mmCIF file of the N, C-alpha and C atoms, coordinates in Angstrom:
data_MODEL
# 
_entry.id   MODEL 
# 
loop_
_atom_site.group_PDB 
_atom_site.id 
_atom_site.type_symbol 
_atom_site.label_atom_id 
_atom_site.label_alt_id 
_atom_site.label_comp_id 
_atom_site.label_asym_id 
_atom_site.label_entity_id 
_atom_site.label_seq_id 
_atom_site.pdbx_PDB_ins_code 
_atom_site.Cartn_x 
_atom_site.Cartn_y 
_atom_site.Cartn_z 
_atom_site.occupancy 
_atom_site.B_iso_or_equiv 
_atom_site.pdbx_formal_charge 
_atom_site.auth_seq_id 
_atom_site.auth_comp_id 
_atom_site.auth_asym_id 
_atom_site.auth_atom_id 
_atom_site.pdbx_PDB_model_num 
ATOM 1   N N  . MET A 1 1  ? 69.392  79.726  103.818 1.00 0.00 ? 1  MET A N  1 
ATOM 2   C CA . MET A 1 1  ? 69.283  79.547  102.315 1.00 0.00 ? 1  MET A CA 1 
ATOM 3   C C  . MET A 1 1  ? 68.630  80.669  101.874 1.00 0.00 ? 1  MET A C  1 
ATOM 4   N N  . GLU A 1 2  ? 69.293  81.428  101.311 1.00 0.00 ? 2  GLU A N  1 
ATOM 5   C CA . GLU A 1 2  ? 68.254  82.895  100.782 1.00 0.00 ? 2  GLU A CA 1 
ATOM 6   C C  . GLU A 1 2  ? 67.990  82.540  99.144  1.00 0.00 ? 2  GLU A C  1 
ATOM 7   N N  . THR A 1 3  ? 67.012  83.255  98.623  1.00 0.00 ? 3  THR A N  1 
ATOM 8   C CA . THR A 1 3  ? 66.717  82.605  97.508  1.00 0.00 ? 3  THR A CA 1 
ATOM 9   C C  . THR A 1 3  ? 66.558  84.117  96.895  1.00 0.00 ? 3  THR A C  1 
ATOM 10  N N  . ALA A 1 4  ? 66.779  84.515  95.486  1.00 0.00 ? 4  ALA A N  1 
ATOM 11  C CA . ALA A 1 4  ? 66.500  85.936  94.722  1.00 0.00 ? 4  ALA A CA 1 
ATOM 12  C C  . ALA A 1 4  ? 66.094  85.216  93.148  1.00 0.00 ? 4  ALA A C  1 
ATOM 13  N N  . TYR A 1 5  ? 65.475  86.054  92.844  1.00 0.00 ? 5  TYR A N  1 
ATOM 14  C CA . TYR A 1 5  ? 65.039  85.987  91.250  1.00 0.00 ? 5  TYR A CA 1 
ATOM 15  C C  . TYR A 1 5  ? 65.861  86.752  90.410  1.00 0.00 ? 5  TYR A C  1 
ATOM 16  N N  . VAL A 1 6  ? 66.022  86.107  89.265  1.00 0.00 ? 6  VAL A N  1 
ATOM 17  C CA . VAL A 1 6  ? 66.719  87.195  87.859  1.00 0.00 ? 6  VAL A CA 1 
ATOM 18  C C  . VAL A 1 6  ? 65.739  87.846  87.142  1.00 0.00 ? 6  VAL A C  1 
ATOM 19  N N  . THR A 1 7  ? 65.866  89.281  86.788  1.00 0.00 ? 7  THR A N  1 
ATOM 20  C CA . THR A 1 7  ? 64.822  90.007  86.142  1.00 0.00 ? 7  THR A CA 1 
ATOM 21  C C  . THR A 1 7  ? 65.292  89.597  84.671  1.00 0.00 ? 7  THR A C  1 
ATOM 22  N N  . THR A 1 8  ? 64.343  90.262  84.031  1.00 0.00 ? 8  THR A N  1 
ATOM 23  C CA . THR A 1 8  ? 64.144  89.988  82.556  1.00 0.00 ? 8  THR A CA 1 
ATOM 24  C C  . THR A 1 8  ? 65.575  90.607  82.083  1.00 0.00 ? 8  THR A C  1 
ATOM 25  N N  . LYS A 1 9  ? 65.986  91.638  82.696  1.00 0.00 ? 9  LYS A N  1 
ATOM 26  C CA . LYS A 1 9  ? 67.157  92.000  82.066  1.00 0.00 ? 9  LYS A CA 1 
ATOM 27  C C  . LYS A 1 9  ? 68.834  91.625  82.731  1.00 0.00 ? 9  LYS A C  1 
ATOM 28  N N  . GLY A 1 10 ? 68.132  90.379  83.371  1.00 0.00 ? 10 GLY A N  1 
ATOM 29  C CA . GLY A 1 10 ? 69.515  89.915  83.695  1.00 0.00 ? 10 GLY A CA 1 
ATOM 30  C C  . GLY A 1 10 ? 69.924  90.212  85.136  1.00 0.00 ? 10 GLY A C  1 
ATOM 31  N N  . GLN A 1 11 ? 69.583  91.138  85.949  1.00 0.00 ? 11 GLN A N  1 
ATOM 32  C CA . GLN A 1 11 ? 70.138  91.444  87.208  1.00 0.00 ? 11 GLN A CA 1 
ATOM 33  C C  . GLN A 1 11 ? 69.614  90.889  88.197  1.00 0.00 ? 11 GLN A C  1 
ATOM 34  N N  . LEU A 1 12 ? 70.122  90.835  89.427  1.00 0.00 ? 12 LEU A N  1 
ATOM 35  C CA . LEU A 1 12 ? 69.964  89.993  90.426  1.00 0.00 ? 12 LEU A CA 1 
ATOM 36  C C  . LEU A 1 12 ? 69.631  90.929  91.579  1.00 0.00 ? 12 LEU A C  1 
ATOM 37  N N  . VAL A 1 13 ? 68.865  90.857  92.698  1.00 0.00 ? 13 VAL A N  1 
ATOM 38  C CA . VAL A 1 13 ? 68.792  91.430  93.752  1.00 0.00 ? 13 VAL A CA 1 
ATOM 39  C C  . VAL A 1 13 ? 69.443  90.624  94.933  1.00 0.00 ? 13 VAL A C  1 
ATOM 40  N N  . VAL A 1 14 ? 70.370  90.844  95.596  1.00 0.00 ? 14 VAL A N  1 
ATOM 41  C CA . VAL A 1 14 ? 71.033  90.299  96.630  1.00 0.00 ? 14 VAL A CA 1 
ATOM 42  C C  . VAL A 1 14 ? 70.339  90.589  97.825  1.00 0.00 ? 14 VAL A C  1 
ATOM 43  N N  . PRO A 1 15 ? 69.785  89.677  98.596  1.00 0.00 ? 15 PRO A N  1 
ATOM 44  C CA . PRO A 1 15 ? 69.153  89.691  99.836  1.00 0.00 ? 15 PRO A CA 1 
ATOM 45  C C  . PRO A 1 15 ? 69.739  90.685  100.718 1.00 0.00 ? 15 PRO A C  1 
ATOM 46  N N  . ALA A 1 16 ? 68.612  91.427  101.374 1.00 0.00 ? 16 ALA A N  1 
ATOM 47  C CA . ALA A 1 16 ? 69.502  92.310  102.257 1.00 0.00 ? 16 ALA A CA 1 
ATOM 48  C C  . ALA A 1 16 ? 70.249  91.955  103.408 1.00 0.00 ? 16 ALA A C  1 
ATOM 49  N N  . ARG A 1 17 ? 69.653  90.531  104.156 1.00 0.00 ? 17 ARG A N  1 
ATOM 50  C CA . ARG A 1 17 ? 70.603  90.183  105.161 1.00 0.00 ? 17 ARG A CA 1 
ATOM 51  C C  . ARG A 1 17 ? 72.342  89.756  104.428 1.00 0.00 ? 17 ARG A C  1 
ATOM 52  N N  . ILE A 1 18 ? 72.336  89.409  103.249 1.00 0.00 ? 18 ILE A N  1 
ATOM 53  C CA . ILE A 1 18 ? 73.473  88.820  102.954 1.00 0.00 ? 18 ILE A CA 1 
ATOM 54  C C  . ILE A 1 18 ? 74.276  90.291  102.647 1.00 0.00 ? 18 ILE A C  1 
ATOM 55  N N  . ARG A 1 19 ? 73.853  91.169  101.990 1.00 0.00 ? 19 ARG A N  1 
ATOM 56  C CA . ARG A 1 19 ? 74.163  92.490  101.763 1.00 0.00 ? 19 ARG A CA 1 
ATOM 57  C C  . ARG A 1 19 ? 74.817  93.309  102.968 1.00 0.00 ? 19 ARG A C  1 
ATOM 58  N N  . ARG A 1 20 ? 74.295  93.157  104.348 1.00 0.00 ? 20 ARG A N  1 
ATOM 59  C CA . ARG A 1 20 ? 74.487  93.539  105.514 1.00 0.00 ? 20 ARG A CA 1 
ATOM 60  C C  . ARG A 1 20 ? 75.765  93.040  106.004 1.00 0.00 ? 20 ARG A C  1 
ATOM 61  N N  . ARG A 1 21 ? 75.672  91.511  105.916 1.00 0.00 ? 21 ARG A N  1 
ATOM 62  C CA . ARG A 1 21 ? 76.790  90.233  106.308 1.00 0.00 ? 21 ARG A CA 1 
ATOM 63  C C  . ARG A 1 21 ? 77.934  90.945  105.746 1.00 0.00 ? 21 ARG A C  1 
ATOM 64  N N  . PHE A 1 22 ? 77.948  91.120  104.128 1.00 0.00 ? 22 PHE A N  1 
ATOM 65  C CA . PHE A 1 22 ? 79.337  91.024  103.350 1.00 0.00 ? 22 PHE A CA 1 
ATOM 66  C C  . PHE A 1 22 ? 79.547  92.463  102.922 1.00 0.00 ? 22 PHE A C  1 
ATOM 67  N N  . ASN A 1 23 ? 78.814  93.527  103.584 1.00 0.00 ? 23 ASN A N  1 
ATOM 68  C CA . ASN A 1 23 ? 79.153  94.866  103.652 1.00 0.00 ? 23 ASN A CA 1 
ATOM 69  C C  . ASN A 1 23 ? 79.218  95.041  102.109 1.00 0.00 ? 23 ASN A C  1 
ATOM 70  N N  . ILE A 1 24 ? 78.102  94.794  101.543 1.00 0.00 ? 24 ILE A N  1 
ATOM 71  C CA . ILE A 1 24 ? 77.974  95.297  100.049 1.00 0.00 ? 24 ILE A CA 1 
ATOM 72  C C  . ILE A 1 24 ? 77.023  96.494  99.852  1.00 0.00 ? 24 ILE A C  1 
ATOM 73  N N  . LYS A 1 25 ? 77.231  97.383  99.105  1.00 0.00 ? 25 LYS A N  1 
ATOM 74  C CA . LYS A 1 25 ? 76.674  98.623  99.341  1.00 0.00 ? 25 LYS A CA 1 
ATOM 75  C C  . LYS A 1 25 ? 76.879  98.938  97.585  1.00 0.00 ? 25 LYS A C  1 
ATOM 76  N N  . PRO A 1 26 ? 75.756  99.803  97.417  1.00 0.00 ? 26 PRO A N  1 
ATOM 77  C CA . PRO A 1 26 ? 75.687  100.444 95.881  1.00 0.00 ? 26 PRO A CA 1 
ATOM 78  C C  . PRO A 1 26 ? 77.009  100.615 95.115  1.00 0.00 ? 26 PRO A C  1 
ATOM 79  N N  . GLY A 1 27 ? 77.366  99.967  94.168  1.00 0.00 ? 27 GLY A N  1 
ATOM 80  C CA . GLY A 1 27 ? 78.551  100.293 93.556  1.00 0.00 ? 27 GLY A CA 1 
ATOM 81  C C  . GLY A 1 27 ? 79.600  99.146  93.928  1.00 0.00 ? 27 GLY A C  1 
ATOM 82  N N  . THR A 1 28 ? 79.455  98.395  94.667  1.00 0.00 ? 28 THR A N  1 
ATOM 83  C CA . THR A 1 28 ? 80.475  97.134  95.144  1.00 0.00 ? 28 THR A CA 1 
ATOM 84  C C  . THR A 1 28 ? 80.670  96.223  93.734  1.00 0.00 ? 28 THR A C  1 
ATOM 85  N N  . ARG A 1 29 ? 81.882  96.263  93.525  1.00 0.00 ? 29 ARG A N  1 
ATOM 86  C CA . ARG A 1 29 ? 81.969  95.198  92.516  1.00 0.00 ? 29 ARG A CA 1 
ATOM 87  C C  . ARG A 1 29 ? 81.814  93.700  93.279  1.00 0.00 ? 29 ARG A C  1 
ATOM 88  N N  . ILE A 1 30 ? 81.347  92.825  92.129  1.00 0.00 ? 30 ILE A N  1 
ATOM 89  C CA . ILE A 1 30 ? 80.934  91.562  92.362  1.00 0.00 ? 30 ILE A CA 1 
ATOM 90  C C  . ILE A 1 30 ? 81.702  90.728  91.586  1.00 0.00 ? 30 ILE A C  1 
ATOM 91  N N  . ASN A 1 31 ? 82.443  89.697  92.108  1.00 0.00 ? 31 ASN A N  1 
ATOM 92  C CA . ASN A 1 31 ? 83.125  88.718  91.139  1.00 0.00 ? 31 ASN A CA 1 
ATOM 93  C C  . ASN A 1 31 ? 82.453  87.542  91.017  1.00 0.00 ? 31 ASN A C  1 
ATOM 94  N N  . PHE A 1 32 ? 82.250  86.880  89.765  1.00 0.00 ? 32 PHE A N  1 
ATOM 95  C CA . PHE A 1 32 ? 81.639  85.830  89.480  1.00 0.00 ? 32 PHE A CA 1 
ATOM 96  C C  . PHE A 1 32 ? 82.970  84.891  89.388  1.00 0.00 ? 32 PHE A C  1 
ATOM 97  N N  . LEU A 1 33 ? 82.537  83.574  89.962  1.00 0.00 ? 33 LEU A N  1 
ATOM 98  C CA . LEU A 1 33 ? 83.974  82.570  89.876  1.00 0.00 ? 33 LEU A CA 1 
ATOM 99  C C  . LEU A 1 33 ? 82.799  81.222  89.634  1.00 0.00 ? 33 LEU A C  1 
ATOM 100 N N  . GLU A 1 34 ? 83.171  80.154  88.687  1.00 0.00 ? 34 GLU A N  1 
ATOM 101 C CA . GLU A 1 34 ? 82.869  79.137  88.145  1.00 0.00 ? 34 GLU A CA 1 
ATOM 102 C C  . GLU A 1 34 ? 83.562  78.247  88.840  1.00 0.00 ? 34 GLU A C  1 
ATOM 103 N N  . ASP A 1 35 ? 82.898  77.094  89.467  1.00 0.00 ? 35 ASP A N  1 
ATOM 104 C CA . ASP A 1 35 ? 83.173  76.007  90.289  1.00 0.00 ? 35 ASP A CA 1 
ATOM 105 C C  . ASP A 1 35 ? 82.789  74.844  89.841  1.00 0.00 ? 35 ASP A C  1 
ATOM 106 N N  . LYS A 1 36 ? 82.859  73.980  88.523  1.00 0.00 ? 36 LYS A N  1 
ATOM 107 C CA . LYS A 1 36 ? 82.327  73.115  88.330  1.00 0.00 ? 36 LYS A CA 1 
ATOM 108 C C  . LYS A 1 36 ? 80.908  73.688  87.954  1.00 0.00 ? 36 LYS A C  1 
ATOM 109 N N  . ASN A 1 37 ? 79.565  72.861  88.746  1.00 0.00 ? 37 ASN A N  1 
ATOM 110 C CA . ASN A 1 37 ? 78.270  73.328  88.643  1.00 0.00 ? 37 ASN A CA 1 
ATOM 111 C C  . ASN A 1 37 ? 77.585  74.365  89.609  1.00 0.00 ? 37 ASN A C  1 
ATOM 112 N N  . ARG A 1 38 ? 78.678  75.277  90.053  1.00 0.00 ? 38 ARG A N  1 
ATOM 113 C CA . ARG A 1 38 ? 78.295  76.340  90.871  1.00 0.00 ? 38 ARG A CA 1 
ATOM 114 C C  . ARG A 1 38 ? 79.038  77.681  90.389  1.00 0.00 ? 38 ARG A C  1 
ATOM 115 N N  . ILE A 1 39 ? 78.208  78.649  90.932  1.00 0.00 ? 39 ILE A N  1 
ATOM 116 C CA . ILE A 1 39 ? 78.503  80.195  90.724  1.00 0.00 ? 39 ILE A CA 1 
ATOM 117 C C  . ILE A 1 39 ? 78.795  80.755  92.068  1.00 0.00 ? 39 ILE A C  1 
ATOM 118 N N  . ILE A 1 40 ? 79.960  81.212  92.262  1.00 0.00 ? 40 ILE A N  1 
ATOM 119 C CA . ILE A 1 40 ? 80.433  82.002  93.425  1.00 0.00 ? 40 ILE A CA 1 
ATOM 120 C C  . ILE A 1 40 ? 80.469  83.396  93.419  1.00 0.00 ? 40 ILE A C  1 
ATOM 121 N N  . MET A 1 41 ? 79.698  84.008  94.231  1.00 0.00 ? 41 MET A N  1 
ATOM 122 C CA . MET A 1 41 ? 79.891  85.436  94.012  1.00 0.00 ? 41 MET A CA 1 
ATOM 123 C C  . MET A 1 41 ? 80.781  85.853  95.028  1.00 0.00 ? 41 MET A C  1 
ATOM 124 N N  . GLN A 1 42 ? 81.579  86.763  94.867  1.00 0.00 ? 42 GLN A N  1 
ATOM 125 C CA . GLN A 1 42 ? 82.503  87.265  95.897  1.00 0.00 ? 42 GLN A CA 1 
ATOM 126 C C  . GLN A 1 42 ? 82.401  88.743  95.644  1.00 0.00 ? 42 GLN A C  1 
ATOM 127 N N  . PRO A 1 43 ? 81.842  89.409  96.765  1.00 0.00 ? 43 PRO A N  1 
ATOM 128 C CA . PRO A 1 43 ? 82.121  90.968  96.763  1.00 0.00 ? 43 PRO A CA 1 
ATOM 129 C C  . PRO A 1 43 ? 83.830  91.404  96.998  1.00 0.00 ? 43 PRO A C  1 
ATOM 130 N N  . VAL A 1 44 ? 83.898  92.549  95.808  1.00 0.00 ? 44 VAL A N  1 
ATOM 131 C CA . VAL A 1 44 ? 85.239  93.212  96.221  1.00 0.00 ? 44 VAL A CA 1 
ATOM 132 C C  . VAL A 1 44 ? 85.101  94.021  97.086  1.00 0.00 ? 44 VAL A C  1 
ATOM 133 N N  . THR A 1 45 ? 85.273  93.903  98.419  1.00 0.00 ? 45 THR A N  1 
ATOM 134 C CA . THR A 1 45 ? 85.190  94.865  99.569  1.00 0.00 ? 45 THR A CA 1 
ATOM 135 C C  . THR A 1 45 ? 86.656  95.395  100.427 1.00 0.00 ? 45 THR A C  1 
ATOM 136 N N  . ARG A 1 46 ? 86.627  96.318  100.875 1.00 0.00 ? 46 ARG A N  1 
ATOM 137 C CA . ARG A 1 46 ? 88.237  96.807  101.509 1.00 0.00 ? 46 ARG A CA 1 
ATOM 138 C C  . ARG A 1 46 ? 88.749  95.698  102.224 1.00 0.00 ? 46 ARG A C  1 
ATOM 139 N N  . ASP A 1 47 ? 87.732  94.760  103.085 1.00 0.00 ? 47 ASP A N  1 
ATOM 140 C CA . ASP A 1 47 ? 88.018  93.708  103.631 1.00 0.00 ? 47 ASP A CA 1 
ATOM 141 C C  . ASP A 1 47 ? 88.528  92.567  102.753 1.00 0.00 ? 47 ASP A C  1 
ATOM 142 N N  . TYR A 1 48 ? 87.801  92.386  101.761 1.00 0.00 ? 48 TYR A N  1 
ATOM 143 C CA . TYR A 1 48 ? 88.142  91.142  100.877 1.00 0.00 ? 48 TYR A CA 1 
ATOM 144 C C  . TYR A 1 48 ? 89.679  91.654  100.437 1.00 0.00 ? 48 TYR A C  1 
ATOM 145 N N  . ILE A 1 49 ? 89.793  92.915  99.725  1.00 0.00 ? 49 ILE A N  1 
ATOM 146 C CA . ILE A 1 49 ? 91.250  93.568  99.149  1.00 0.00 ? 49 ILE A CA 1 
ATOM 147 C C  . ILE A 1 49 ? 92.520  93.226  100.205 1.00 0.00 ? 49 ILE A C  1 
ATOM 148 N N  . ALA A 1 50 ? 91.802  93.928  101.877 1.00 0.00 ? 50 ALA A N  1 
ATOM 149 C CA . ALA A 1 50 ? 93.035  93.719  102.813 1.00 0.00 ? 50 ALA A CA 1 
ATOM 150 C C  . ALA A 1 50 ? 93.487  92.303  103.247 1.00 0.00 ? 50 ALA A C  1 
ATOM 151 N N  . SER A 1 51 ? 92.458  91.146  102.907 1.00 0.00 ? 51 SER A N  1 
ATOM 152 C CA . SER A 1 51 ? 92.813  89.966  103.295 1.00 0.00 ? 51 SER A CA 1 
ATOM 153 C C  . SER A 1 51 ? 94.203  89.321  102.080 1.00 0.00 ? 51 SER A C  1 
ATOM 154 N N  . PHE A 1 52 ? 94.436  89.979  101.256 1.00 0.00 ? 52 PHE A N  1 
ATOM 155 C CA . PHE A 1 52 ? 95.764  89.659  100.463 1.00 0.00 ? 52 PHE A CA 1 
ATOM 156 C C  . PHE A 1 52 ? 96.711  90.348  100.652 1.00 0.00 ? 52 PHE A C  1 
ATOM 157 N N  . CYS A 1 53 ? 97.032  91.599  101.987 1.00 0.00 ? 53 CYS A N  1 
ATOM 158 C CA . CYS A 1 53 ? 98.220  92.028  102.415 1.00 0.00 ? 53 CYS A CA 1 
ATOM 159 C C  . CYS A 1 53 ? 99.025  91.049  102.899 1.00 0.00 ? 53 CYS A C  1 
ATOM 160 N N  . GLY A 1 54 ? 100.168 91.221  102.521 1.00 0.00 ? 54 GLY A N  1 
ATOM 161 C CA . GLY A 1 54 ? 101.291 90.201  102.700 1.00 0.00 ? 54 GLY A CA 1 
ATOM 162 C C  . GLY A 1 54 ? 101.335 88.813  102.120 1.00 0.00 ? 54 GLY A C  1 
ATOM 163 N N  . ILE A 1 55 ? 100.643 88.263  101.545 1.00 0.00 ? 55 ILE A N  1 
ATOM 164 C CA . ILE A 1 55 ? 100.307 87.127  100.876 1.00 0.00 ? 55 ILE A CA 1 
ATOM 165 C C  . ILE A 1 55 ? 101.603 86.561  100.006 1.00 0.00 ? 55 ILE A C  1 
ATOM 166 N N  . PHE A 1 56 ? 102.059 87.746  99.455  1.00 0.00 ? 56 PHE A N  1 
ATOM 167 C CA . PHE A 1 56 ? 103.062 87.598  98.436  1.00 0.00 ? 56 PHE A CA 1 
ATOM 168 C C  . PHE A 1 56 ? 104.795 87.904  99.190  1.00 0.00 ? 56 PHE A C  1 
ATOM 169 N N  . LYS A 1 57 ? 104.221 88.352  100.447 1.00 0.00 ? 57 LYS A N  1 
ATOM 170 C CA . LYS A 1 57 ? 105.724 88.351  100.901 1.00 0.00 ? 57 LYS A CA 1 
ATOM 171 C C  . LYS A 1 57 ? 106.780 87.293  101.007 1.00 0.00 ? 57 LYS A C  1 
ATOM 172 N N  . THR A 1 58 ? 108.036 87.821  100.859 1.00 0.00 ? 58 THR A N  1 
ATOM 173 C CA . THR A 1 58 ? 108.899 86.548  100.891 1.00 0.00 ? 58 THR A CA 1 
ATOM 174 C C  . THR A 1 58 ? 109.657 86.161  102.022 1.00 0.00 ? 58 THR A C  1 
ATOM 175 N N  . LYS A 1 59 ? 109.892 84.870  102.237 1.00 0.00 ? 59 LYS A N  1 
ATOM 176 C CA . LYS A 1 59 ? 110.362 84.659  103.502 1.00 0.00 ? 59 LYS A CA 1 
ATOM 177 C C  . LYS A 1 59 ? 111.837 85.247  103.529 1.00 0.00 ? 59 LYS A C  1 
ATOM 178 N N  . HIS A 1 60 ? 112.677 84.941  104.737 1.00 0.00 ? 60 HIS A N  1 
ATOM 179 C CA . HIS A 1 60 ? 113.937 85.522  104.923 1.00 0.00 ? 60 HIS A CA 1 
ATOM 180 C C  . HIS A 1 60 ? 114.915 84.645  103.990 1.00 0.00 ? 60 HIS A C  1 
ATOM 181 N N  . GLY A 1 61 ? 115.601 85.407  103.375 1.00 0.00 ? 61 GLY A N  1 
ATOM 182 C CA . GLY A 1 61 ? 116.753 84.947  102.714 1.00 0.00 ? 61 GLY A CA 1 
ATOM 183 C C  . GLY A 1 61 ? 115.979 84.436  101.183 1.00 0.00 ? 61 GLY A C  1 
ATOM 184 N N  . GLU A 1 62 ? 115.160 84.795  100.802 1.00 0.00 ? 62 GLU A N  1 
ATOM 185 C CA . GLU A 1 62 ? 114.247 84.817  99.270  1.00 0.00 ? 62 GLU A CA 1 
ATOM 186 C C  . GLU A 1 62 ? 114.278 85.863  98.799  1.00 0.00 ? 62 GLU A C  1 
ATOM 187 N N  . LYS A 1 63 ? 114.696 85.872  97.164  1.00 0.00 ? 63 LYS A N  1 
ATOM 188 C CA . LYS A 1 63 ? 114.434 86.696  96.707  1.00 0.00 ? 63 LYS A CA 1 
ATOM 189 C C  . LYS A 1 63 ? 113.044 86.851  95.946  1.00 0.00 ? 63 LYS A C  1 
ATOM 190 N N  . SER A 1 64 ? 112.670 88.225  95.784  1.00 0.00 ? 64 SER A N  1 
ATOM 191 C CA . SER A 1 64 ? 111.232 88.108  95.231  1.00 0.00 ? 64 SER A CA 1 
ATOM 192 C C  . SER A 1 64 ? 111.463 87.928  93.588  1.00 0.00 ? 64 SER A C  1 
ATOM 193 N N  . ALA A 1 65 ? 110.116 87.512  93.057  1.00 0.00 ? 65 ALA A N  1 
ATOM 194 C CA . ALA A 1 65 ? 110.054 87.004  91.662  1.00 0.00 ? 65 ALA A CA 1 
ATOM 195 C C  . ALA A 1 65 ? 110.598 88.074  90.663  1.00 0.00 ? 65 ALA A C  1 
ATOM 196 N N  . VAL A 1 66 ? 110.172 89.392  91.190  1.00 0.00 ? 66 VAL A N  1 
ATOM 197 C CA . VAL A 1 66 ? 110.530 90.505  90.666  1.00 0.00 ? 66 VAL A CA 1 
ATOM 198 C C  . VAL A 1 66 ? 111.914 90.595  90.566  1.00 0.00 ? 66 VAL A C  1 
ATOM 199 N N  . GLN A 1 67 ? 112.890 90.734  91.873  1.00 0.00 ? 67 GLN A N  1 
ATOM 200 C CA . GLN A 1 67 ? 114.197 90.821  91.962  1.00 0.00 ? 67 GLN A CA 1 
ATOM 201 C C  . GLN A 1 67 ? 114.938 89.384  91.399  1.00 0.00 ? 67 GLN A C  1 
ATOM 202 N N  . GLU A 1 68 ? 114.333 88.216  91.373  1.00 0.00 ? 68 GLU A N  1 
ATOM 203 C CA . GLU A 1 68 ? 114.729 87.235  90.352  1.00 0.00 ? 68 GLU A CA 1 
ATOM 204 C C  . GLU A 1 68 ? 114.756 87.673  88.803  1.00 0.00 ? 68 GLU A C  1 
ATOM 205 N N  . LEU A 1 69 ? 114.148 88.147  88.593  1.00 0.00 ? 69 LEU A N  1 
ATOM 206 C CA . LEU A 1 69 ? 113.842 88.701  87.335  1.00 0.00 ? 69 LEU A CA 1 
ATOM 207 C C  . LEU A 1 69 ? 114.944 89.388  86.590  1.00 0.00 ? 69 LEU A C  1 
ATOM 208 N N  . LEU A 1 70 ? 114.998 90.687  87.649  1.00 0.00 ? 70 LEU A N  1 
ATOM 209 C CA . LEU A 1 70 ? 115.927 91.352  87.472  1.00 0.00 ? 70 LEU A CA 1 
ATOM 210 C C  . LEU A 1 70 ? 117.384 90.981  87.330  1.00 0.00 ? 70 LEU A C  1 
ATOM 211 N N  . ASP A 1 71 ? 117.776 90.421  88.129  1.00 0.00 ? 71 ASP A N  1 
ATOM 212 C CA . ASP A 1 71 ? 118.998 89.456  88.306  1.00 0.00 ? 71 ASP A CA 1 
ATOM 213 C C  . ASP A 1 71 ? 119.215 88.903  86.990  1.00 0.00 ? 71 ASP A C  1 
ATOM 214 N N  . GLU A 1 72 ? 118.418 87.851  86.617  1.00 0.00 ? 72 GLU A N  1 
ATOM 215 C CA . GLU A 1 72 ? 118.419 87.157  85.136  1.00 0.00 ? 72 GLU A CA 1 
ATOM 216 C C  . GLU A 1 72 ? 118.626 87.961  84.051  1.00 0.00 ? 72 GLU A C  1 
ATOM 217 N N  . ARG A 1 73 ? 118.098 89.086  83.973  1.00 0.00 ? 73 ARG A N  1 
ATOM 218 C CA . ARG A 1 73 ? 118.149 89.880  82.741  1.00 0.00 ? 73 ARG A CA 1 
ATOM 219 C C  . ARG A 1 73 ? 119.154 90.559  82.913  1.00 0.00 ? 73 ARG A C  1 
ATOM 220 N N  . ALA A 1 74 ? 119.849 90.857  84.085  1.00 0.00 ? 74 ALA A N  1 
ATOM 221 C CA . ALA A 1 74 ? 121.362 91.376  84.322  1.00 0.00 ? 74 ALA A CA 1 
ATOM 222 C C  . ALA A 1 74 ? 122.417 90.501  84.095  1.00 0.00 ? 74 ALA A C  1 
ATOM 223 N N  . ALA A 1 75 ? 122.261 89.224  84.141  1.00 0.00 ? 75 ALA A N  1 
ATOM 224 C CA . ALA A 1 75 ? 123.365 88.148  83.581  1.00 0.00 ? 75 ALA A CA 1 
ATOM 225 C C  . ALA A 1 75 ? 123.177 88.015  82.430  1.00 0.00 ? 75 ALA A C  1 
ATOM 226 N N  . ASP A 1 76 ? 121.771 88.193  81.816  1.00 0.00 ? 76 ASP A N  1 
ATOM 227 C CA . ASP A 1 76 ? 121.878 87.855  80.458  1.00 0.00 ? 76 ASP A CA 1 
ATOM 228 C C  . ASP A 1 76 ? 122.697 88.892  79.694  1.00 0.00 ? 76 ASP A C  1 
ATOM 229 N N  . ARG A 1 77 ? 122.272 90.261  80.003  1.00 0.00 ? 77 ARG A N  1 
ATOM 230 C CA . ARG A 1 77 ? 122.988 91.569  79.444  1.00 0.00 ? 77 ARG A CA 1 
ATOM 231 C C  . ARG A 1 77 ? 124.736 91.358  79.387  1.00 0.00 ? 77 ARG A C  1 
ATOM 232 N N  . ALA A 1 78 ? 125.001 90.936  80.895  1.00 0.00 ? 78 ALA A N  1 
ATOM 233 C CA . ALA A 1 78 ? 126.191 90.375  81.127  1.00 0.00 ? 78 ALA A CA 1 
ATOM 234 C C  . ALA A 1 78 ? 126.970 89.625  80.163  1.00 0.00 ? 78 ALA A C  1 
ATOM 235 N N  . LYS A 1 79 ? 126.246 88.677  79.910  1.00 0.00 ? 79 LYS A N  1 
ATOM 236 C CA . LYS A 1 79 ? 126.475 87.634  79.108  1.00 0.00 ? 79 LYS A CA 1 
ATOM 237 C C  . LYS A 1 79 ? 126.750 88.174  77.321  1.00 0.00 ? 79 LYS A C  1 
ATOM 238 N N  . GLU A 1 80 ? 125.777 88.667  76.957  1.00 0.00 ? 80 GLU A N  1 
ATOM 239 C CA . GLU A 1 80 ? 125.721 89.420  75.662  1.00 0.00 ? 80 GLU A CA 1 
ATOM 240 C C  . GLU A 1 80 ? 127.040 90.279  75.629  1.00 0.00 ? 80 GLU A C  1 
ATOM 241 N N  . ASP A 1 81 ? 127.278 91.055  76.418  1.00 0.00 ? 81 ASP A N  1 
ATOM 242 C CA . ASP A 1 81 ? 128.453 92.424  76.477  1.00 0.00 ? 81 ASP A CA 1 
ATOM 243 C C  . ASP A 1 81 ? 129.949 91.317  76.275  1.00 0.00 ? 81 ASP A C  1 
ATOM 244 N N  . ARG A 1 82 ? 129.799 90.168  77.121  1.00 0.00 ? 82 ARG A N  1 
ATOM 245 C CA . ARG A 1 82 ? 131.241 89.396  76.905  1.00 0.00 ? 82 ARG A CA 1 
ATOM 246 C C  . ARG A 1 82 ? 131.419 88.924  75.494  1.00 0.00 ? 82 ARG A C  1 
ATOM 247 N N  . GLU A 1 83 ? 130.169 88.599  75.291  1.00 0.00 ? 83 GLU A N  1 
ATOM 248 C CA . GLU A 1 83 ? 130.110 87.943  73.813  1.00 0.00 ? 83 GLU A CA 1 
ATOM 249 C C  . GLU A 1 83 ? 130.130 88.621  72.627  1.00 0.00 ? 83 GLU A C  1 
ATOM 250 N N  . LYS A 1 84 ? 130.260 90.140  72.592  1.00 0.00 ? 84 LYS A N  1 
ATOM 251 C CA . LYS A 1 84 ? 130.642 90.920  71.715  1.00 0.00 ? 84 LYS A CA 1 
ATOM 252 C C  . LYS A 1 84 ? 132.230 91.173  71.455  1.00 0.00 ? 84 LYS A C  1 
# 
C-alpha cells in the first residue's frame, strides 16, 4: 500500500511507482469514483480508453440503439402522415 498526503491546496502527489505502473504522466486526466466509503482514482489513459473498444457492438441480427430509435421515429412520422 502506498501513502500520500493532501497539500493545503487540495493537491495529491501520486507515488512514482503507481504513476509508472498506470502510465500516468503530467496532464493525465484522473476520474474519481465514489464507492460507498471508498474513493477510486481511475487514470484516463490510452489503454483505459482502448478497453472500451467494441463494448457496444451489437450481436448478429440485433439493431443498434441508434437504429432502433431511427426506425421508431420513421414509424411515428409515417403514422402522423396517415392520420393527416
